N, C-alpha and C positions, 0 to 999 in steps of 0.2 A: 141496223145501220152499218153500211160498209165503211171500211177504214178511210177512204177518200172523203166521204161525206162527213165523217167524224172530224177529220183534220180541218176541213173547211169551216165547220161549225165552231171548232175550237179557235181558229184564227179570227173569226168574226166576233166571238165573245171577248177575246183579248183586245181586239181593236176598239170595241165599244167600251171596254174597261178603261183603256187609255183616254178615250174621248171624255168619258164621265169624270175621271179624276181631273183632267185638265179643266173641264168646265167648272168643277167644284172649286178649283183654286183660283180661277180667273173671273168668273161671272158674279158671285155673290157680292152685293153691295158695291158693284162696279161704279155706280154714279153717286155714291154717298159722299166721298171725300171731296174737298174743295179743289177746283182746277186752279192751281196756283203756280206751278213750275213754268218758267218762261218758255221752255221748249214745247211744253204741252199747249200753252196758250197760243203760241204761234200757229200750231196746226189747227186748233179748235176755232180760232177767230178767222183764220184765212179760209178754212172750209165754210164757215158761216157766210163770209162775203160771197163765195161762189154760190151757195145754196140760196142766198137772198137775191140772186140775179146778177152778181158780178161776173167778171170774166173767168172762165175755167182754164184759160191758157196763160194769163198773166196773174199769178197769185197776188193778192192784196192783203196786207196786214196792217191794221190801224191806219189805213189811208196811204200806205207806202207800198210800192211794188216790191215783192220779195222773191228773188230768184236764187237764193242760196241753196235751196233744196228743190229737186224735181217735184212735179205736182201729183204723183200717184197717190200719196197718202192723203193729200188735201181732197182729191177726187173721191177717195173711199169714204172719208168722213162726211163730205158733203152729200154723197149718195145716201148714207145712213140718216143724215138730217132730213133729206127729202122723203125717204121711205117712212121715217118715224114722225114726220110733220112737226118737228121741233128742232130749233137751232140753239137752244140753251140747255140741252140735255147732256150732262157729263157722261151718262151711260152710253148714248149714241156716239159721242165723240171717241170714247175709249173702246167701243165694240170692235173696230177693225184690228186693233192691237191684240185684244183678247182672242179673237178668232185666229189670228196669225199664230198665237201661242199654241192653240189647239192643233193647228196645221203642222207646226214644228214638232210637236210631240208625236203626231202620227208619222211624220217623215222619219224621225229617229226610230220609231217602232218598226216600220216596214224595212228600213235600211238594216237594222240590227237583226231582224228575224231570220234573214237568209243565211247569216254566217255564225250566229251565236245562239240560235234557238229562241223560241217564243218567250220563255221565262226570263232569260237575260234581256231580251228586247224590252219587256215590260219594265224591268229595273232601269234600263237606260232611259226610257221615256220618262219614268218617274224622277230620275235624277235631273233631267232637263226641266221638267215642269216645276219642280220644287226648289231649284237653286235660287239663292237670294236675289240675284240680279233679274231673273225671269219673273219672280213674284212681284218685283218692283216695276219693271218695264212692261210686263204684260198687262198691267192694269192702268196704264196711262196712255194718252193719245199722242204717242211719239213714234218715230220711224224705226227704232232699233230692232224691235221684235219682228215686224214685217220684213225688214231687210235681212235679218238672220234666217227667217223662214225661206225666202227666195234663194239666199246664198247656199243654205244647206241642201235644198232641193236640187239646185244646179250642180253642186259638187258631187252628190251621190248619183244623180242621173248620168252625169258625164262619166263617172267611174264605171257604171254598168255598161254604158255604150262603148267606151273606148277599150276597156280592159277585160270585159266579161262577155263581149259579143252578144249583148242583150237586144240588139235591134235598133233601127234608126229612130223609132219613136222616142227612145230615151235621149237621143241627141236633140230632137225637137223639144222635148221637155226641158233639157238643160238650157237650150237657147231661149225658150220662153221665160224660164225662171230668171236667167241672168238679165234679160231685157227688162222684165218687170222689177227686178231688184235694183237695176240702175235707175229706173224711173221713180223708185221709192226714196233712195238716198245717195245714189252716185255709184262710183266705180267698184266698190267692194265686191259686189255680186259678179263682176267680171274677174277681178284680180285674184281673189282668194281661191275660187275653184280652179282657175288656170294654174296658179302656183302649186296647188295640191296635185293636179294631174301631171304637170311637168316633173315635179319631184318624184312622184311614183314611177313615171316613165323612165327617168334617169336611173333610179334605183334598180329597176327591173329591165334595163336595156337589153341584156343578153337574151332574156326570155321573150321579149317583144320581137326582137330581130329573128329569133329562131322560129317563132310562130307566124311570122309575116304579118304582124299586126301594125307595123310602122306606117304603111300607106293608109290603112284604115283610120289610124289615129289622126294623121294629118288632114285627111279629107273630112273627118268628123269635126275637127277643130274649126275648119273653114266654114262648115255648115252651121255649127254652133254660133260662131261669131256673126255670120250673116243674119241669122234669125234674131239674135240679140240686138244687132245694129238696126235691123228693120223696125224693131219695137221702140228703141230708145232715140233714134235720130229724128223722127218727125217733129217733136217738140222743139229740139234744138235748131232744126232748120227754120221753124217758125220764128224763133228768137233771132236767128241770123237775118231773116227777111225784115225784121223791125229795126230801124235805126237806133243804135244805142243800147239795145237789149243785151247783146253778147258782151259788150264792154262792161255793162253793169254786172253781168254774171261773172266775168273774169275778176272784177274788183272784189266781189263778195267772196269768191272762192279763195282769192289771195288773202283776204282778211281771216279766213277760216284755217287754211292750211299753209300759208306762207310764213315768212319770217315774223310777221306781226300777229300771229295766232295768239289768242288769249289762253289757250289750253295746252301750252307746251309742258313737256315732262321729260324726265330722264329716260335713258334707253332701257333701264330695268324697271320702269313704272309698272308694267303688267306682271312682273314677277310676284309682287306682293298684292297688287290690286286684284288679280285673278283669284288669289286665295280667299279674299273677302267676297268677291262677286259670286263665287261658285260654292259658298257655304250652303249646307254642311258637307257637301260631297267633296270639296277641295281637300278635306282631311284624308281622303283615300286616294287623291290624285297622284301624289308621288309614288305610292306603292303600286298603283295601277300602271303608271308609266314604266316602272321597272319590270313589272310582270309582263306587260305587253311587249316590251323590247326583247325579252327572252323568248317569247312565243311568236312574234310577228312574222318571222321568216317562214313559219309553217302555215300561216293563215294570211293570204294576200289581202283580204278585206280588212283585217285587223291592222296590217301594215299600212294600208291606205289611210285608215283613221289616224294612225300615229303621224304619218307624213302630213296629212291635212291639218292636224293640230299644230305641229311644229312650224310649218310654212305660214299658217295664219298668225301664229304668235310672233314670228320674226317680222312679218309684214306690218303688223300693228305697232310693234316696237320701233320700226324704222320710220314711221310717220312722225311729223313734228307735233301734230295735234293729238293729245291723249286725254281721254275721259273714261271714267269707270264704266259708263254704259256701253262703250265700244266693246267691252268684254263679252257682250251677248254673242258676238261673232265666234267666240271661242267655245261657247257652251255646247253646240252640237257635237264636235269631235270629242270634247272632254267627257260628255255624257256617254258616248259610245264606249270610250275606253274604261271609264269607271263602272259603267253598267256591266261590261264583260267581266271585269275583275270582281265586283261584288256578287254578280250572279254565280261565279265560280265558288265563292265562299258559301252562298246560300244553298246551292244545289250540287256542287261538285264534290261534296264530301258526305259520307254516310252519317256523320254525327251532326249535320247541320240542321236537323229538324227543330231543335230548340231555338236556334238563331232565327229560323224562318218565323216561328211563332212570335218571338219577341219583336221582330221587324213588323209583322202584321199588326200587332197591338200598338206599336209606335205610330204607324200610319193612321190607325183608327182613332187614336187619341189626338194626334196633331191636327187632323183635318177639321174637326169641330172647333178646336181652339183657334185655329187660323181664321175660320169663318166668323167667329165671335169678335176676334181682334179687328178684322177689316170692316166689320159692320158697326161696331160700337166704340171700341177703344181708340182706334186710329182717328176716326172723324172728330171725336170729342177733344183730342189733343192737338188738333191742327191750329196753328197760330192765327190763320186768317178766317177761322170759323165765325168770328164776329161780323165780318163783311157779309157773309151769306145769311146769318141770322137777321141782320138789319134789313137786308133786301127782302127776305121772305116775309117779314112782318108787315111790309107795306108794298108788296109787289104790284098790286093793281095801280096804285098811285104812281109808281115808277114807270109803268108802261104807258099810262095815260098822260103824263106830263109832256109838254111840248119840248122842253129841254131839261137835261140833268147836268149839273156842274159838280165837279169833284175837286175838293181841296185836300191834298194828301197824295199818298202813293197807291200803287196796285191798281192802276187804271184798267189794265188788261183783265185782271181777275174780276173786277166789278163789272166791266162791260160784258164779259161772257155770262156771268150769272144773272145780270140784269136783263140780258137778251136785247140790248139796244145800245146805240152809241152814247158815249159819255164825253163831255167836254172837260178838258184838264185845265185847272186854274192854279195860279201860284199862291193866292191868298184869298181869305174870306172877303176882303175889301174888293178885290178885282171881280170875284164871282158875283157880289152884290151889285156892282156897277153894271155888269153885263146882263143880269137877270131881270125878268119881268114878273109881275104877279102870276102865280100858278106854277112857276118853274121850281124845280127841286135843287137843293144844294146838299151835297154829301160831304161829310168831313170824316177823316180818320187820322189818328195820331197814335204814336207808340210811346208809352211810358210818360205821358204828359196829359194835362187836363184839357178838355175841350173848351173852346171859348163860350162865353155866355150867349144864350139865344137872343137875337135881336127882338125888339118889340114888335116889328112887323113880320114875324115869322112864326110858324106853328111847328112844333116838334112832332114828327111822324114816328121816329124810332131813335132809341139810344141803347147801345149794347156795348158791353165790355167783356173781353175774353183774353186772359193771359197777357195783360198789359196793353192790348190793342183796343182803343176806344173809338167807336163809330157812332155818328149821329146823322140823321136825315131831316132836313128842314124843308118846309114849303113856304115860299115867300107869299105873303098876304097882299 
């Protein structure tokens, strides 16, 4: 076998290794845990409305038009529902996020391989896949991991196109990624790559001027923006054509990012939040930043990763709305920096053989433990498991009933797992007044006893789990 064929084979094996590790961390028991987070329910139920025949251009959540997020994630989940022929599947709802996590790992691997070698690239991809926030967000039907994937792809494609003369196809890739990222969750896929490119260009301004890359960068930025705008603008033009839609969009965005935002935080919020979100690799992040700073001037790609991390960190810190899952946007550059640093410890020294063996054993032990945890331990400990247990025990009756009334909380969770609309009632008395024979009444209460079953009702299910008590009655 000639050396070129051997290298190609080695690259393919490494890429398949990255895909396999990512799939093993994201896919096992993906649909086992209860869909209960409000952010996840918004995506899952809005996509169900689309898949069941609702509008694909005006997202609908529990009967209300929802324009706070662009619709690409809803479309992806609705497409999975259609392909899987099931709109109550947690696995299908979460599949786009899991696949985006795999795509992000591959993006990190291919970005790192060119300037730090294949082994360090594998370490960087592993850091990304196994960080705490990625293990959490990559297994839920939310927009953070898909947005991070598109943002990372745009940032690195733009770097290759603008500063490495890699060809115009990379500019097209950056434009497509930014446009799709904008349609996933908004402007982060525009802003963060642009800040990284501008920061790198300002740092290397003398080199760029000397190599006559300045006009190329300006033209490339125009093409990138035009492609991204062509992808992101049609949906907003559709809203603009509808009376009142843009006004509602502005109102919802103001509630999210304006002075009335419910998720405000101090300017140093991400200083300590990132240390939690990037565990266990955040323990090596300070050392990696110091080591990269010392070597970055000798490696332009490494310098870009450092500037990408710093500009993204500052941009997130400057926004008024702050939440821990926004840290996913910092994971790609942080993984590249830590991967380069840890790879140097594992392969950059003659005495590192023992450390490599211990690391391999650590991964081999951690992976089955993690699979067991997400398959068995985590679902059993979920506080809303009683809701699913009650529904599963009488699911045919729930589907066949003309109407189902709920007395209690967690309507969105119940509606998703029941696979049908649920009417929310304030009391048993009101539910009884509006119900007819054959209708179902579902009650749930936390840390208090359920009311006695009326004489003209049959008990279909009664479940208790960690203080949550659930009962389903059929009116006779």
